[in-house]
C-alpha positions as CSV (number, residue, x, y, z in Angstrom):
1,M,18.0,27.0,-5.6
2,I,15.6,26.4,-2.7
3,G,13.1,28.6,-4.5
4,L,13.5,26.5,-7.7
5,A,12.8,23.3,-5.8
6,L,9.8,24.7,-4.1
7,L,8.5,26.2,-7.3
8,T,8.9,22.8,-9.0
9,F,6.9,21.2,-6.3
10,V,4.1,23.8,-6.5
11,F,4.0,23.4,-10.3
12,V,3.7,19.6,-10.0
13,A,1.0,19.9,-7.3
14,C,-1.1,22.4,-9.4
15,A,-0.6,20.5,-12.7
16,S,-2.3,17.4,-11.5
17,G,-5.7,17.2,-13.2
18,N,-7.5,15.0,-10.7
19,Q,-6.7,17.0,-7.5
20,T,-7.8,20.3,-6.1
21,A,-5.4,23.1,-5.6
22,S,-5.3,22.5,-1.8
23,Q,-4.1,18.9,-2.1
24,A,-0.5,17.8,-2.6
25,P,0.3,14.9,-5.0
26,E,0.9,11.5,-3.6
27,K,4.4,11.2,-5.1
28,V,7.0,13.7,-6.4
29,T,10.3,12.7,-8.0
30,I,13.1,15.2,-7.7
31,A,16.2,14.8,-10.0
32,Y,19.5,16.4,-9.2
33,Q,23.1,16.2,-10.2
34,P,26.0,16.0,-7.7
35,G,28.0,19.2,-7.2
36,I,28.0,22.6,-5.6
37,N,25.3,23.9,-7.8
38,Y,22.8,21.6,-6.1
39,A,24.0,22.3,-2.6
40,N,20.7,23.9,-1.5
41,L,18.7,21.1,-2.9
42,L,20.9,18.5,-1.1
43,I,20.3,20.4,2.2
44,I,16.6,20.2,1.6
45,K,17.0,16.4,1.0
46,Q,19.2,15.9,4.0
47,Q,17.0,17.8,6.5
48,Q,13.8,16.3,4.9
49,I,12.3,19.8,4.7
50,L,9.8,18.8,2.0
51,E,8.8,15.6,3.8
52,K,8.1,17.6,6.9
53,Q,6.1,20.3,5.0
54,F,4.1,17.7,3.0
55,P,3.8,14.6,5.2
56,K,1.3,12.9,2.9
57,T,3.5,13.1,-0.2
58,Q,6.2,10.6,-1.0
59,F,9.4,12.2,-2.3
60,E,11.7,10.2,-4.5
61,W,15.2,11.6,-5.0
62,E,17.1,10.7,-8.2
63,E,20.7,11.4,-8.6
64,L,21.7,11.9,-12.3
65,S,25.2,11.6,-13.7
66,N,24.4,14.1,-16.5
67,G,21.7,16.4,-17.8
68,G,20.5,13.8,-20.4
69,G,18.3,12.1,-17.8
70,F,15.8,15.0,-17.3
71,R,12.4,14.1,-18.6
72,L,8.8,14.8,-17.7
73,I,7.6,12.1,-15.3
74,R,3.8,11.6,-15.0
């Protein structure tokens, strides 16, 4: 799960058309659902691992009640 979260971040950082590969995006939104399946991601959130690793990026954490809320955010 940690790998999935970091992979998502790397994908978002690389997919931005107006930034070089070495720059992190200004803002990243991470959506998750409550439950044991997202325990690793909740630990990342609680310990602010991504915020410490990428201090110039604002992370927005969205808790979803079901899978219907997932969509591409640009």
